[in-house]
C-alpha positions as CSV (number, residue, x, y, z in Angstrom):
1,M,135.0,315.6,119.8
2,T,134.5,319.3,119.6
3,A,132.6,321.0,122.5
4,M,129.5,322.8,121.4
5,A,128.8,326.4,122.5
6,P,126.1,326.9,125.1
7,L,122.6,327.6,124.3
8,V,122.3,331.0,122.8
9,I,119.5,332.9,124.6
10,A,120.3,336.5,123.6
11,P,118.3,337.6,120.6
12,N,119.9,336.1,117.5
13,L,117.4,336.2,114.6
14,A,118.2,338.7,111.9
15,N,114.5,339.2,111.2
16,P,112.4,337.9,114.2
17,D,109.2,339.6,113.0
18,G,109.6,337.8,109.6
19,F,110.2,334.4,111.2
20,Y,107.2,335.0,113.5
21,A,105.0,335.9,110.5
22,A,106.3,332.8,108.6
23,L,105.5,330.6,111.6
24,L,102.0,332.0,111.9
25,A,101.5,331.5,108.1
26,A,102.6,327.9,108.4
27,H,99.8,327.3,110.9
28,E,97.2,329.1,108.9
29,G,94.3,326.9,108.1
30,L,95.4,323.9,110.1
31,T,93.3,322.1,112.6
32,P,94.5,322.3,116.3
33,E,95.8,318.8,115.9
34,A,97.6,319.4,112.7
35,S,99.1,322.6,114.3
36,H,100.5,320.6,117.2
37,R,101.9,318.1,114.6
38,L,103.6,320.9,112.7
39,N,105.1,322.3,116.1
40,A,106.3,318.9,117.0
41,R,107.9,318.3,113.6
42,L,109.6,321.7,113.7
43,V,111.1,321.0,117.1
44,L,112.4,317.7,116.0
45,L,113.9,319.1,112.9
46,L,115.6,322.0,114.9
47,A,116.7,319.6,117.6
48,N,118.3,317.4,114.9
49,H,120.1,320.4,113.5
50,V,121.5,321.3,116.9
51,G,122.4,317.7,117.5
52,N,123.9,318.3,121.1
53,A,122.2,316.7,123.9
54,D,123.5,319.1,126.6
55,V,122.3,322.1,124.5
56,L,118.9,320.5,124.0
57,D,118.6,319.5,127.6
58,D,119.3,323.2,128.6
59,A,116.7,324.5,126.2
60,L,114.1,322.0,127.5
61,R,114.9,323.0,131.1
62,R,114.7,326.7,130.2
63,A,111.4,326.3,128.3
64,R,109.8,324.2,131.0
65,A,110.9,326.8,133.7
66,D,109.2,329.5,131.7
67,V,106.0,327.6,131.4
68,E,105.9,326.7,135.1
69,A,106.7,330.3,136.2
70,P,103.6,332.1,137.7
71,S,102.1,334.7,135.3
72,H,102.2,338.3,136.3
73,G,98.9,340.1,135.8
74,G,96.0,337.9,136.6
75,P,94.4,335.4,139.0
């Protein structure tokens, strides 16, 4: 079995603004429920593409830590 590289956290998209625009366009016109389903489906498709449980666990941990961190600039 080949070891997978660690989670890439440095900017790695050739066109991040283009991807963000495409992501927003994919959500356009959807209900909040449908938008949540789209996000869940996208996460599952990308997780399947990655396919490495250690990398996915690292990504989940980092994403959760960012959400739990206190915000700077408001009550």
